[in-house]
PDB file of N, CA, C and O in Angstrom:
ATOM      1  N   UNK A   1       0.823  -1.160   0.000  1.00  0.00           N
ATOM      2  CA  UNK A   1       0.000   0.000   0.000  1.00  0.00           C
ATOM      3  C   UNK A   1       0.884   1.246   0.000  1.00  0.00           C
ATOM      4  O   UNK A   1       1.831   1.363   0.778  1.00  0.00           O
ATOM      5  N   UNK A   2       0.547   2.163  -0.889  1.00  0.00           N
ATOM      6  CA  UNK A   2       1.300   3.408  -0.955  1.00  0.00           C
ATOM      7  C   UNK A   2       0.645   4.462  -0.082  1.00  0.00           C
ATOM      8  O   UNK A   2      -0.576   4.617  -0.066  1.00  0.00           O
ATOM      9  N   UNK A   3       1.469   5.163   0.623  1.00  0.00           N
ATOM     10  CA  UNK A   3       0.954   6.258   1.423  1.00  0.00           C
ATOM     11  C   UNK A   3       1.497   7.564   0.856  1.00  0.00           C
ATOM     12  O   UNK A   3       2.693   7.722   0.613  1.00  0.00           O
ATOM     13  N   UNK A   4       0.604   8.454   0.666  1.00  0.00           N
ATOM     14  CA  UNK A   4       1.030   9.774   0.211  1.00  0.00           C
ATOM     15  C   UNK A   4       0.815  10.767   1.344  1.00  0.00           C
ATOM     16  O   UNK A   4      -0.254  10.846   1.950  1.00  0.00           O
ATOM     17  N   UNK A   5       1.823  11.481   1.588  1.00  0.00           N
ATOM     18  CA  UNK A   5       1.758  12.476   2.643  1.00  0.00           C
ATOM     19  C   UNK A   5       1.738  13.851   1.973  1.00  0.00           C
ATOM     20  O   UNK A   5       2.637  14.215   1.215  1.00  0.00           O
ATOM     21  N   UNK A   6       0.713  14.572   2.272  1.00  0.00           N
ATOM     22  CA  UNK A   6       0.627  15.919   1.719  1.00  0.00           C
ATOM     23  C   UNK A   6       0.780  16.924   2.846  1.00  0.00           C
ATOM     24  O   UNK A   6       0.177  16.805   3.913  1.00  0.00           O
ATOM     25  N   UNK A   7       1.578  17.880   2.576  1.00  0.00           N
ATOM     26  CA  UNK A   7       1.814  18.913   3.573  1.00  0.00           C
ATOM     27  C   UNK A   7       1.017  20.157   3.169  1.00  0.00           C
ATOM     28  O   UNK A   7       1.168  20.696   2.072  1.00  0.00           O
ATOM     29  N   UNK A   8       0.200  20.569   4.061  1.00  0.00           N
ATOM     30  CA  UNK A   8      -0.599  21.757   3.758  1.00  0.00           C
ATOM     31  C   UNK A   8      -0.020  22.934   4.523  1.00  0.00           C
ATOM     32  O   UNK A   8       0.353  22.831   5.692  1.00  0.00           O
ATOM     33  N   UNK A   9       0.036  24.008   3.849  1.00  0.00           N
ATOM     34  CA  UNK A   9       0.489  25.238   4.489  1.00  0.00           C
ATOM     35  C   UNK A   9      -0.653  26.231   4.426  1.00  0.00           C
ATOM     36  O   UNK A   9      -1.245  26.472   3.374  1.00  0.00           O
ATOM     37  N   UNK A  10      -0.930  26.774   5.534  1.00  0.00           N
ATOM     38  CA  UNK A  10      -1.984  27.783   5.597  1.00  0.00           C
ATOM     39  C   UNK A  10      -1.348  29.153   5.426  1.00  0.00           C
ATOM     40  O   UNK A  10      -0.601  29.635   6.277  1.00  0.00           O
ATOM     41  N   UNK A  11      -1.669  29.747   4.316  1.00  0.00           N
ATOM     42  CA  UNK A  11      -1.164  31.090   4.066  1.00  0.00           C
ATOM     43  C   UNK A  11      -2.241  32.086   4.449  1.00  0.00           C
ATOM     44  O   UNK A  11      -3.373  32.014   3.970  1.00  0.00           O
ATOM     45  N   UNK A  12      -1.890  32.977   5.282  1.00  0.00           N
ATOM     46  CA  UNK A  12      -2.816  34.020   5.698  1.00  0.00           C
ATOM     47  C   UNK A  12      -2.433  35.277   4.925  1.00  0.00           C
ATOM     48  O   UNK A  12      -1.335  35.815   5.070  1.00  0.00           O
ATOM     49  N   UNK A  13      -3.343  35.708   4.127  1.00  0.00           N
ATOM     50  CA  UNK A  13      -3.052  36.908   3.343  1.00  0.00           C
ATOM     51  C   UNK A  13      -3.795  38.090   3.945  1.00  0.00           C
ATOM     52  O   UNK A  13      -5.008  38.060   4.150  1.00  0.00           O
ATOM     53  N   UNK A  14      -3.042  39.101   4.211  1.00  0.00           N
ATOM     54  CA  UNK A  14      -3.601  40.332   4.746  1.00  0.00           C
ATOM     55  C   UNK A  14      -3.605  41.348   3.613  1.00  0.00           C
ATOM     56  O   UNK A  14      -2.554  41.738   3.105  1.00  0.00           O
ATOM     57  N   UNK A  15      -4.769  41.755   3.239  1.00  0.00           N
ATOM     58  CA  UNK A  15      -4.852  42.774   2.204  1.00  0.00           C
ATOM     59  C   UNK A  15      -5.061  44.126   2.861  1.00  0.00           C
ATOM     60  O   UNK A  15      -5.884  44.288   3.761  1.00  0.00           O
ATOM     61  N   UNK A  16      -4.311  45.062   2.396  1.00  0.00           N
ATOM     62  CA  UNK A  16      -4.472  46.413   2.899  1.00  0.00           C
ATOM     63  C   UNK A  16      -5.258  47.206   1.871  1.00  0.00           C
ATOM     64  O   UNK A  16      -5.028  47.098   0.667  1.00  0.00           O
ATOM     65  N   UNK A  17      -6.175  47.990   2.364  1.00  0.00           N
ATOM     66  CA  UNK A  17      -7.005  48.784   1.485  1.00  0.00           C
ATOM     67  C   UNK A  17      -6.219  49.989   0.981  1.00  0.00           C
ATOM     68  O   UNK A  17      -5.390  50.550   1.697  1.00  0.00           O
ATOM     69  N   UNK A  18      -6.486  50.366  -0.231  1.00  0.00           N
ATOM     70  CA  UNK A  18      -5.804  51.508  -0.809  1.00  0.00           C
ATOM     71  C   UNK A  18      -6.270  52.808  -0.153  1.00  0.00           C
ATOM     72  O   UNK A  18      -5.495  53.752  -0.002  1.00  0.00           O
ATOM     73  N   UNK A  19      -7.543  52.843   0.234  1.00  0.00           N
ATOM     74  CA  UNK A  19      -8.111  54.026   0.870  1.00  0.00           C
ATOM     75  C   UNK A  19      -8.593  53.661   2.262  1.00  0.00           C
ATOM     76  O   UNK A  19      -9.138  52.578   2.477  1.00  0.00           O
ATOM     77  N   UNK A  20      -8.393  54.562   3.198  1.00  0.00           N
ATOM     78  CA  UNK A  20      -8.909  54.312   4.542  1.00  0.00           C
ATOM     79  C   UNK A  20     -10.301  54.937   4.674  1.00  0.00           C
ATOM     80  O   UNK A  20     -10.858  55.460   3.709  1.00  0.00           O
ATOM     81  N   UNK A  21     -10.838  54.871   5.874  1.00  0.00           N
ATOM     82  CA  UNK A  21     -12.205  55.317   6.101  1.00  0.00           C
ATOM     83  C   UNK A  21     -12.366  56.811   5.812  1.00  0.00           C
ATOM     84  O   UNK A  21     -13.385  57.239   5.271  1.00  0.00           O
ATOM     85  N   UNK A  22     -11.367  57.586   6.174  1.00  0.00           N
ATOM     86  CA  UNK A  22     -11.444  59.035   5.964  1.00  0.00           C
ATOM     87  C   UNK A  22     -11.484  59.372   4.469  1.00  0.00           C
ATOM     88  O   UNK A  22     -12.228  60.257   4.047  1.00  0.00           O
ATOM     89  N   UNK A  23     -10.678  58.662   3.671  1.00  0.00           N
ATOM     90  CA  UNK A  23     -10.698  58.874   2.226  1.00  0.00           C
ATOM     91  C   UNK A  23     -12.067  58.528   1.642  1.00  0.00           C
ATOM     92  O   UNK A  23     -12.588  59.241   0.785  1.00  0.00           O
ATOM     93  N   UNK A  24     -12.630  57.441   2.114  1.00  0.00           N
ATOM     94  CA  UNK A  24     -13.937  57.040   1.599  1.00  0.00           C
ATOM     95  C   UNK A  24     -15.019  58.050   1.970  1.00  0.00           C
ATOM     96  O   UNK A  24     -15.932  58.296   1.182  1.00  0.00           O
ATOM     97  N   UNK A  25     -14.925  58.632   3.157  1.00  0.00           N
ATOM     98  CA  UNK A  25     -15.882  59.669   3.539  1.00  0.00           C
ATOM     99  C   UNK A  25     -15.736  60.904   2.652  1.00  0.00           C
ATOM    100  O   UNK A  25     -16.733  61.513   2.264  1.00  0.00           O
ATOM    101  N   UNK A  26     -14.506  61.269   2.335  1.00  0.00           N
ATOM    102  CA  UNK A  26     -14.288  62.387   1.416  1.00  0.00           C
ATOM    103  C   UNK A  26     -14.869  62.071   0.035  1.00  0.00           C
ATOM    104  O   UNK A  26     -15.445  62.950  -0.608  1.00  0.00           O
ATOM    105  N   UNK A  27     -14.726  60.837  -0.422  1.00  0.00           N
ATOM    106  CA  UNK A  27     -15.266  60.447  -1.730  1.00  0.00           C
ATOM    107  C   UNK A  27     -16.794  60.510  -1.745  1.00  0.00           C
ATOM    108  O   UNK A  27     -17.397  60.975  -2.712  1.00  0.00           O
ATOM    109  N   UNK A  28     -17.405  60.041  -0.670  1.00  0.00           N
ATOM    110  CA  UNK A  28     -18.864  60.111  -0.583  1.00  0.00           C
ATOM    111  C   UNK A  28     -19.321  61.564  -0.544  1.00  0.00           C
ATOM    112  O   UNK A  28     -20.318  61.925  -1.170  1.00  0.00           O
ATOM    113  N   UNK A  29     -18.592  62.392   0.190  1.00  0.00           N
ATOM    114  CA  UNK A  29     -18.927  63.815   0.243  1.00  0.00           C
ATOM    115  C   UNK A  29     -18.824  64.478  -1.119  1.00  0.00           C
ATOM    116  O   UNK A  29     -19.682  65.279  -1.489  1.00  0.00           O
ATOM    117  N   UNK A  30     -17.777  64.147  -1.868  1.00  0.00           N
ATOM    118  CA  UNK A  30     -17.628  64.692  -3.222  1.00  0.00           C
ATOM    119  C   UNK A  30     -18.743  64.242  -4.139  1.00  0.00           C
ATOM    120  O   UNK A  30     -19.231  65.019  -4.960  1.00  0.00           O
ATOM    121  N   UNK A  31     -19.153  62.984  -4.005  1.00  0.00           N
ATOM    122  CA  UNK A  31     -20.257  62.477  -4.832  1.00  0.00           C
ATOM    123  C   UNK A  31     -21.566  63.186  -4.479  1.00  0.00           C
ATOM    124  O   UNK A  31     -22.366  63.489  -5.364  1.00  0.00           O
ATOM    125  N   UNK A  32     -21.784  63.448  -3.205  1.00  0.00           N
ATOM    126  CA  UNK A  32     -23.005  64.151  -2.777  1.00  0.00           C
ATOM    127  C   UNK A  32     -23.011  65.571  -3.325  1.00  0.00           C
ATOM    128  O   UNK A  32     -24.049  66.052  -3.782  1.00  0.00           O
ATOM    129  N   UNK A  33     -21.870  66.247  -3.285  1.00  0.00           N
ATOM    130  CA  UNK A  33     -21.782  67.607  -3.820  1.00  0.00           C
ATOM    131  C   UNK A  33     -22.053  67.603  -5.323  1.00  0.00           C
ATOM    132  O   UNK A  33     -22.745  68.489  -5.826  1.00  0.00           O
ATOM    133  N   UNK A  34     -21.516  66.616  -6.049  1.00  0.00           N
ATOM    134  CA  UNK A  34     -21.781  66.535  -7.483  1.00  0.00           C
ATOM    135  C   UNK A  34     -23.254  66.269  -7.769  1.00  0.00           C
ATOM    136  O   UNK A  34     -23.813  66.848  -8.700  1.00  0.00           O
ATOM    137  N   UNK A  35     -23.887  65.407  -6.989  1.00  0.00           N
ATOM    138  CA  UNK A  35     -25.312  65.126  -7.183  1.00  0.00           C
ATOM    139  C   UNK A  35     -26.138  66.384  -6.945  1.00  0.00           C
ATOM    140  O   UNK A  35     -27.098  66.648  -7.669  1.00  0.00           O
ATOM    141  N   UNK A  36     -25.765  67.162  -5.929  1.00  0.00           N
ATOM    142  CA  UNK A  36     -26.466  68.428  -5.687  1.00  0.00           C
ATOM    143  C   UNK A  36     -26.305  69.360  -6.887  1.00  0.00           C
ATOM    144  O   UNK A  36     -27.258  70.031  -7.283  1.00  0.00           O
ATOM    145  N   UNK A  37     -25.116  69.404  -7.461  1.00  0.00           N
ATOM    146  CA  UNK A  37     -24.889  70.228  -8.652  1.00  0.00           C
ATOM    147  C   UNK A  37     -25.739  69.784  -9.824  1.00  0.00           C
ATOM    148  O   UNK A  37     -26.291  70.619 -10.541  1.00  0.00           O
ATOM    149  N   UNK A  38     -25.854  68.469 -10.030  1.00  0.00           N
ATOM    150  CA  UNK A  38     -26.691  67.978 -11.129  1.00  0.00           C
ATOM    151  C   UNK A  38     -28.161  68.280 -10.883  1.00  0.00           C
ATOM    152  O   UNK A  38     -28.898  68.587 -11.819  1.00  0.00           O
ATOM    153  N   UNK A  39     -28.592  68.194  -9.623  1.00  0.00           N
ATOM    154  CA  UNK A  39     -29.981  68.536  -9.315  1.00  0.00           C
ATOM    155  C   UNK A  39     -30.245  70.024  -9.530  1.00  0.00           C
ATOM    156  O   UNK A  39     -31.316  70.401 -10.004  1.00  0.00           O
ATOM    157  N   UNK A  40     -29.276  70.868  -9.185  1.00  0.00           N
ATOM    158  CA  UNK A  40     -29.417  72.295  -9.460  1.00  0.00           C
ATOM    159  C   UNK A  40     -29.486  72.570 -10.959  1.00  0.00           C
ATOM    160  O   UNK A  40     -30.230  73.444 -11.404  1.00  0.00           O
ATOM    161  N   UNK A  41     -28.716  71.827 -11.723  1.00  0.00           N
ATOM    162  CA  UNK A  41     -28.718  72.026 -13.164  1.00  0.00           C
ATOM    163  C   UNK A  41     -30.033  71.564 -13.783  1.00  0.00           C
ATOM    164  O   UNK A  41     -30.517  72.157 -14.747  1.00  0.00           O
ATOM    165  N   UNK A  42     -30.601  70.508 -13.228  1.00  0.00           N
ATOM    166  CA  UNK A  42     -31.867  70.011 -13.776  1.00  0.00           C
ATOM    167  C   UNK A  42     -33.000  70.973 -13.464  1.00  0.00           C
ATOM    168  O   UNK A  42     -33.897  71.155 -14.288  1.00  0.00           O
ATOM    169  N   UNK A  43     -32.980  71.584 -12.308  1.00  0.00           N
ATOM    170  CA  UNK A  43     -34.015  72.540 -11.942  1.00  0.00           C
ATOM    171  C   UNK A  43     -35.339  71.857 -11.691  1.00  0.00           C
ATOM    172  O   UNK A  43     -35.411  70.640 -11.517  1.00  0.00           O
ATOM    173  N   UNK A  44     -36.375  72.654 -11.677  1.00  0.00           N
ATOM    174  CA  UNK A  44     -37.719  72.135 -11.457  1.00  0.00           C
ATOM    175  C   UNK A  44     -38.442  71.930 -12.771  1.00  0.00           C
ATOM    176  O   UNK A  44     -37.879  72.116 -13.850  1.00  0.00           O
ATOM    177  N   UNK A  45     -39.681  71.550 -12.660  1.00  0.00           N
ATOM    178  CA  UNK A  45     -40.437  71.368 -13.890  1.00  0.00           C
ATOM    179  C   UNK A  45     -41.236  72.637 -14.180  1.00  0.00           C
ATOM    180  O   UNK A  45     -41.524  73.430 -13.284  1.00  0.00           O
ATOM    181  N   UNK A  46     -41.575  72.800 -15.413  1.00  0.00           N
ATOM    182  CA  UNK A  46     -42.309  73.979 -15.849  1.00  0.00           C
ATOM    183  C   UNK A  46     -43.796  73.815 -15.539  1.00  0.00           C
ATOM    184  O   UNK A  46     -44.324  72.703 -15.520  1.00  0.00           O
ATOM    185  N   UNK A  47     -44.459  74.951 -15.296  1.00  0.00           N
ATOM    186  CA  UNK A  47     -45.903  74.899 -15.059  1.00  0.00           C
ATOM    187  C   UNK A  47     -46.642  74.461 -16.312  1.00  0.00           C
ATOM    188  O   UNK A  47     -47.578  73.665 -16.245  1.00  0.00           O
ATOM    189  N   UNK A  48     -46.217  74.986 -17.454  1.00  0.00           N
ATOM    190  CA  UNK A  48     -46.841  74.631 -18.729  1.00  0.00           C
ATOM    191  C   UNK A  48     -45.761  74.126 -19.676  1.00  0.00           C
ATOM    192  O   UNK A  48     -44.916  74.912 -20.104  1.00  0.00           O
ATOM    193  N   UNK A  49     -45.762  72.838 -20.016  1.00  0.00           N
ATOM    194  CA  UNK A  49     -44.686  72.310 -20.864  1.00  0.00           C
ATOM    195  C   UNK A  49     -44.736  72.822 -22.308  1.00  0.00           C
ATOM    196  O   UNK A  49     -43.775  72.637 -23.055  1.00  0.00           O
ATOM    197  N   UNK A  50     -45.816  73.449 -22.703  1.00  0.00           N
ATOM    198  CA  UNK A  50     -45.933  73.961 -24.074  1.00  0.00           C
ATOM    199  C   UNK A  50     -45.340  75.360 -24.214  1.00  0.00           C
ATOM    200  O   UNK A  50     -45.214  75.861 -25.332  1.00  0.00           O
ATOM    201  N   UNK A  51     -44.976  75.994 -23.116  1.00  0.00           N
ATOM    202  CA  UNK A  51     -44.442  77.352 -23.151  1.00  0.00           C
ATOM    203  C   UNK A  51     -42.959  77.300 -22.794  1.00  0.00           C
ATOM    204  O   UNK A  51     -42.567  76.718 -21.783  1.00  0.00           O
ATOM    205  N   UNK A  52     -42.132  77.931 -23.658  1.00  0.00           N
ATOM    206  CA  UNK A  52     -40.688  78.001 -23.412  1.00  0.00           C
ATOM    207  C   UNK A  52     -40.397  79.255 -22.601  1.00  0.00           C
ATOM    208  O   UNK A  52     -40.717  80.364 -23.029  1.00  0.00           O
ATOM    209  N   UNK A  53     -39.793  79.083 -21.439  1.00  0.00           N
ATOM    210  CA  UNK A  53     -39.480  80.207 -20.569  1.00  0.00           C
ATOM    211  C   UNK A  53     -37.972  80.380 -20.508  1.00  0.00           C
ATOM    212  O   UNK A  53     -37.263  79.556 -19.930  1.00  0.00           O
ATOM    213  N   UNK A  54     -37.484  81.469 -21.113  1.00  0.00           N
ATOM    214  CA  UNK A  54     -36.038  81.735 -21.138  1.00  0.00           C
ATOM    215  C   UNK A  54     -35.454  81.899 -19.745  1.00  0.00           C
ATOM    216  O   UNK A  54     -34.343  81.442 -19.476  1.00  0.00           O
ATOM    217  N   UNK A  55     -36.195  82.546 -18.861  1.00  0.00           N
ATOM    218  CA  UNK A  55     -35.656  82.834 -17.528  1.00  0.00           C
ATOM    219  C   UNK A  55     -35.460  81.560 -16.711  1.00  0.00           C
ATOM    220  O   UNK A  55     -34.567  81.510 -15.865  1.00  0.00           O
ATOM    221  N   UNK A  56     -36.269  80.533 -16.942  1.00  0.00           N
ATOM    222  CA  UNK A  56     -36.082  79.273 -16.220  1.00  0.00           C
ATOM    223  C   UNK A  56     -34.938  78.459 -16.805  1.00  0.00           C
ATOM    224  O   UNK A  56     -34.128  77.897 -16.068  1.00  0.00           O
ATOM    225  N   UNK A  57     -34.875  78.398 -18.123  1.00  0.00           N
ATOM    226  CA  UNK A  57     -33.858  77.566 -18.768  1.00  0.00           C
ATOM    227  C   UNK A  57     -32.471  78.172 -18.632  1.00  0.00           C
ATOM    228  O   UNK A  57     -31.507  77.459 -18.352  1.00  0.00           O
ATOM    229  N   UNK A  58     -32.360  79.464 -18.823  1.00  0.00           N
ATOM    230  CA  UNK A  58     -31.055  80.128 -18.790  1.00  0.00           C
ATOM    231  C   UNK A  58     -30.864  80.916 -17.496  1.00  0.00           C
ATOM    232  O   UNK A  58     -30.310  82.015 -17.515  1.00  0.00           O
ATOM    233  N   UNK A  59     -31.310  80.371 -16.396  1.00  0.00           N
ATOM    234  CA  UNK A  59     -31.160  81.056 -15.116  1.00  0.00           C
ATOM    235  C   UNK A  59     -29.711  80.963 -14.637  1.00  0.00           C
ATOM    236  O   UNK A  59     -28.943  80.114 -15.090  1.00  0.00           O
ATOM    237  N   UNK A  60     -29.363  81.844 -13.722  1.00  0.00           N
ATOM    238  CA  UNK A  60     -28.007  81.870 -13.168  1.00  0.00           C
ATOM    239  C   UNK A  60     -27.685  80.568 -12.439  1.00  0.00           C
ATOM    240  O   UNK A  60     -26.546  80.103 -12.458  1.00  0.00           O
ATOM    241  N   UNK A  61     -28.692  79.986 -11.799  1.00  0.00           N
ATOM    242  CA  UNK A  61     -28.467  78.737 -11.071  1.00  0.00           C
ATOM    243  C   UNK A  61     -28.063  77.617 -12.011  1.00  0.00           C
ATOM    244  O   UNK A  61     -27.130  76.867 -11.724  1.00  0.00           O
ATOM    245  N   UNK A  62     -28.761  77.499 -13.130  1.00  0.00           N
ATOM    246  CA  UNK A  62     -28.468  76.398 -14.066  1.00  0.00           C
ATOM    247  C   UNK A  62     -27.211  76.633 -14.883  1.00  0.00           C
ATOM    248  O   UNK A  62     -26.494  75.681 -15.193  1.00  0.00           O
ATOM    249  N   UNK A  63     -26.932  77.859 -15.234  1.00  0.00           N
ATOM    250  CA  UNK A  63     -25.816  78.144 -16.139  1.00  0.00           C
ATOM    251  C   UNK A  63     -24.500  78.360 -15.392  1.00  0.00           C
ATOM    252  O   UNK A  63     -23.441  77.985 -15.896  1.00  0.00           O
ATOM    253  N   UNK A  64     -24.550  78.953 -14.207  1.00  0.00           N
ATOM    254  CA  UNK A  64     -23.315  79.322 -13.520  1.00  0.00           C
ATOM    255  C   UNK A  64     -23.073  78.533 -12.240  1.00  0.00           C
ATOM    256  O   UNK A  64     -22.014  77.928 -12.071  1.00  0.00           O
ATOM    257  N   UNK A  65     -24.043  78.538 -11.346  1.00  0.00           N
ATOM    258  CA  UNK A  65     -23.833  77.958 -10.014  1.00  0.00           C
ATOM    259  C   UNK A  65     -23.715  76.434 -10.073  1.00  0.00           C
ATOM    260  O   UNK A  65     -22.835  75.860  -9.432  1.00  0.00           O
ATOM    261  N   UNK A  66     -24.589  75.774 -10.834  1.00  0.00           N
ATOM    262  CA  UNK A  66     -24.569  74.307 -10.888  1.00  0.00           C
ATOM    263  C   UNK A  66     -23.243  73.757 -11.429  1.00  0.00           C
ATOM    264  O   UNK A  66     -22.696  72.833 -10.828  1.00  0.00           O
ATOM    265  N   UNK A  67     -22.702  74.283 -12.537  1.00  0.00           N
ATOM    266  CA  UNK A  67     -21.390  73.765 -12.973  1.00  0.00           C
ATOM    267  C   UNK A  67     -20.264  74.020 -11.970  1.00  0.00           C
ATOM    268  O   UNK A  67     -19.352  73.204 -11.844  1.00  0.00           O
ATOM    269  N   UNK A  68     -20.323  75.156 -11.252  1.00  0.00           N
ATOM    270  CA  UNK A  68     -19.300  75.426 -10.243  1.00  0.00           C
ATOM    271  C   UNK A  68     -19.400  74.411  -9.102  1.00  0.00           C
ATOM    272  O   UNK A  68     -18.381  73.952  -8.586  1.00  0.00           O
ATOM    273  N   UNK A  69     -20.628  74.062  -8.711  1.00  0.00           N
ATOM    274  CA  UNK A  69     -20.823  73.070  -7.648  1.00  0.00           C
ATOM    275  C   UNK A  69     -20.327  71.701  -8.107  1.00  0.00           C
ATOM    276  O   UNK A  69     -19.719  70.969  -7.326  1.00  0.00           O
ATOM    277  N   UNK A  70     -20.582  71.353  -9.366  1.00  0.00           N
ATOM    278  CA  UNK A  70     -20.106  70.067  -9.896  1.00  0.00           C
ATOM    279  C   UNK A  70     -18.580  70.033  -9.922  1.00  0.00           C
ATOM    280  O   UNK A  70     -17.980  69.023  -9.556  1.00  0.00           O
ATOM    281  N   UNK A  71     -17.948  71.124 -10.350  1.00  0.00           N
ATOM    282  CA  UNK A  71     -16.482  71.174 -10.356  1.00  0.00           C
ATOM    283  C   UNK A  71     -15.921  71.112  -8.941  1.00  0.00           C
ATOM    284  O   UNK A  71     -14.862  70.524  -8.721  1.00  0.00           O
ATOM    285  N   UNK A  72     -16.616  71.712  -7.982  1.00  0.00           N
ATOM    286  CA  UNK A  72     -16.180  71.612  -6.588  1.00  0.00           C
ATOM    287  C   UNK A  72     -16.248  70.161  -6.112  1.00  0.00           C
ATOM    288  O   UNK A  72     -15.364  69.706  -5.386  1.00  0.00           O
ATOM    289  N   UNK A  73     -17.292  69.434  -6.516  1.00  0.00           N
ATOM    290  CA  UNK A  73     -17.400  68.017  -6.171  1.00  0.00           C
ATOM    291  C   UNK A  73     -16.265  67.203  -6.779  1.00  0.00           C
ATOM    292  O   UNK A  73     -15.725  66.301  -6.137  1.00  0.00           O
ATOM    293  N   UNK A  74     -15.906  67.525  -8.017  1.00  0.00           N
ATOM    294  CA  UNK A  74     -14.780  66.832  -8.654  1.00  0.00           C
ATOM    295  C   UNK A  74     -13.464  67.149  -7.940  1.00  0.00           C
ATOM    296  O   UNK A  74     -12.609  66.276  -7.794  1.00  0.00           O
ATOM    297  N   UNK A  75     -13.306  68.391  -7.500  1.00  0.00           N
ATOM    298  CA  UNK A  75     -12.097  68.761  -6.751  1.00  0.00           C
ATOM    299  C   UNK A  75     -12.028  67.996  -5.432  1.00  0.00           C
ATOM    300  O   UNK A  75     -10.952  67.562  -5.020  1.00  0.00           O
ATOM    301  N   UNK A  76     -13.167  67.830  -4.773  1.00  0.00           N
ATOM    302  CA  UNK A  76     -13.200  67.045  -3.532  1.00  0.00           C
ATOM    303  C   UNK A  76     -12.817  65.599  -3.808  1.00  0.00           C
ATOM    304  O   UNK A  76     -12.101  64.985  -3.017  1.00  0.00           O
ATOM    305  N   UNK A  77     -13.285  65.052  -4.922  1.00  0.00           N
ATOM    306  CA  UNK A  77     -12.920  63.676  -5.294  1.00  0.00           C
ATOM    307  C   UNK A  77     -11.417  63.552  -5.525  1.00  0.00           C
ATOM    308  O   UNK A  77     -10.804  62.572  -5.103  1.00  0.00           O
ATOM    309  N   UNK A  78     -10.830  64.522  -6.181  1.00  0.00           N
ATOM    310  CA  UNK A  78      -9.380  64.481  -6.434  1.00  0.00           C
ATOM    311  C   UNK A  78      -8.610  64.547  -5.119  1.00  0.00           C
ATOM    312  O   UNK A  78      -7.631  63.824  -4.932  1.00  0.00           O
ATOM    313  N   UNK A  79      -9.049  65.410  -4.212  1.00  0.00           N
ATOM    314  CA  UNK A  79      -8.402  65.494  -2.897  1.00  0.00           C
ATOM    315  C   UNK A  79      -8.535  64.163  -2.164  1.00  0.00           C
ATOM    316  O   UNK A  79      -7.590  63.701  -1.524  1.00  0.00           O
ATOM    317  N   UNK A  80      -9.715  63.549  -2.262  1.00  0.00           N
ATOM    318  CA  UNK A  80      -9.941  62.276  -1.570  1.00  0.00           C
ATOM    319  C   UNK A  80      -9.043  61.169  -2.116  1.00  0.00           C
ATOM    320  O   UNK A  80      -8.577  60.316  -1.360  1.00  0.00           O
ATOM    321  N   UNK A  81      -8.803  61.183  -3.405  1.00  0.00           N
ATOM    322  CA  UNK A  81      -7.977  60.134  -4.010  1.00  0.00           C
ATOM    323  C   UNK A  81      -6.497  60.337  -3.656  1.00  0.00           C
ATOM    324  O   UNK A  81      -5.800  59.374  -3.335  1.00  0.00           O
ATOM    325  N   UNK A  82      -6.024  61.570  -3.714  1.00  0.00           N
ATOM    326  CA  UNK A  82      -4.602  61.820  -3.497  1.00  0.00           C
ATOM    327  C   UNK A  82      -4.233  61.998  -2.028  1.00  0.00           C
ATOM    328  O   UNK A  82      -3.049  62.084  -1.701  1.00  0.00           O
ATOM    329  N   UNK A  83      -5.195  62.054  -1.158  1.00  0.00           N
ATOM    330  CA  UNK A  83      -4.927  62.205   0.278  1.00  0.00           C
ATOM    331  C   UNK A  83      -4.272  60.927   0.790  1.00  0.00           C
ATOM    332  O   UNK A  83      -4.797  59.831   0.591  1.00  0.00           O
ATOM    333  N   UNK A  84      -3.141  61.066   1.440  1.00  0.00           N
ATOM    334  CA  UNK A  84      -2.444  59.869   1.912  1.00  0.00           C
ATOM    335  C   UNK A  84      -3.067  59.387   3.230  1.00  0.00           C
ATOM    336  O   UNK A  84      -3.355  60.200   4.108  1.00  0.00           O
ATOM    337  N   UNK A  85      -3.273  58.088   3.372  1.00  0.00           N
ATOM    338  CA  UNK A  85      -3.843  57.572   4.599  1.00  0.00           C
ATOM    339  C   UNK A  85      -2.886  57.747   5.771  1.00  0.00           C
ATOM    340  O   UNK A  85      -1.669  57.637   5.622  1.00  0.00           O
ATOM    341  N   UNK A  86      -3.454  58.019   6.928  1.00  0.00           N
ATOM    342  CA  UNK A  86      -2.615  58.195   8.113  1.00  0.00           C
ATOM    343  C   UNK A  86      -2.138  56.843   8.621  1.00  0.00           C
ATOM    344  O   UNK A  86      -2.912  55.889   8.698  1.00  0.00           O
ATOM    345  N   UNK A  87      -0.875  56.771   8.962  1.00  0.00           N
ATOM    346  CA  UNK A  87      -0.303  55.490   9.395  1.00  0.00           C
ATOM    347  C   UNK A  87      -0.506  55.272  10.859  1.00  0.00           C
ATOM    348  O   UNK A  87      -0.087  54.245  11.393  1.00  0.00           O
TER     349      UNK A  87
END
């Protein structure tokens, strides 16, 4: 009778996350700011869909403020990605 002896080695692999909890919170915050910017850009609905209202479509909120808020959200995302985790 042949006996085969197999040696098993238990390898414990520890994976370290690329981002820590603080980075992830910054990323979520940046995403929330961008969503707010997109909601500002979308605006509300018109009272009468058959009437084109220049003041609603080309308002300062939709043309100026919303893109600035979206860019601020993107800047927060960049900071969150490049922020080094604390050791």
